[in-house]
C-alpha positions in Angstrom: -2.6 -19.8 -10.2 -4.2 -17.4 -7.7 -2.1 -14.7 -6.1 -3.6 -12.1 -3.7 -7.1 -12.9 -4.9 -6.2 -12.4 -8.5 -6.1 -15.2 -11.0 -2.7 -15.2 -12.8 -2.4 -17.6 -15.7 0.9 -18.5 -17.2 1.3 -19.7 -20.7 2.0 -23.3 -19.6 -1.3 -23.2 -17.5 -3.2 -22.1 -20.6 -1.7 -24.7 -22.9 -2.6 -27.6 -20.6 -6.3 -26.7 -20.6 -9.0 -28.2 -22.8 -11.2 -25.7 -24.8 -14.0 -26.1 -22.2 -11.6 -25.3 -19.4 -10.3 -22.3 -21.2 -13.9 -21.1 -21.7 -14.4 -21.4 -18.0 -11.2 -19.5 -17.2 -12.3 -16.7 -19.5 -15.7 -16.6 -18.0 -14.4 -16.6 -14.4 -11.9 -13.8 -15.3 -14.6 -11.7 -16.8 -16.8 -12.2 -13.7 -13.9 -11.2 -11.5 -13.2 -8.1 -13.5 -16.9 -7.1 -13.4 -17.1 -7.4 -9.6 -13.8 -5.4 -9.2 -15.1 -2.7 -11.6 -18.4 -2.4 -9.7 -16.4 -1.8 -6.4 -14.4 0.9 -8.1 -17.4 2.6 -9.6 -19.3 2.5 -6.4 -16.6 4.7 -4.8 -17.0 7.5 -7.3 -18.5 9.8 -4.7 -15.4 9.4 -2.5 -13.2 10.4 -5.5 -15.3 13.4 -6.3 -15.2 14.5 -2.6 -11.5 14.2 -2.4 -11.1 16.1 -5.7 -13.3 18.9 -4.3 -11.4 19.2 -1.1 -8.1 19.0 -3.0 -9.3 21.9 -5.1 -10.1 24.0 -2.1 -6.8 23.3 -0.5 -4.9 23.9 -3.7 -6.8 27.1 -4.4 -6.2 28.4 -0.9 -2.5 27.6 -1.2 -2.3 29.4 -4.5 -4.1 32.4 -3.1 -1.8 32.7 -0.1 1.2 32.0 -2.2 0.4 34.9 -4.4 -0.3 37.2 -1.4 2.9 36.3 0.3 5.1 36.3 -2.8 3.5 39.2 -4.6 
């Protein structure tokens, strides 16, 4: 059921579970998603920094491209 740290449920796995087991599967899946989203959101500063540097590089490339081509 688990592959690379992710829980992968197949239809046959779900059908064989009791309602209580299904509730726990849903709960565990939501907890897993929450922890993964927190990790992604905590790296927002890195994304903003890379976007800023990409803008500088792209702007410089456009500026020099216009100067050389025009």
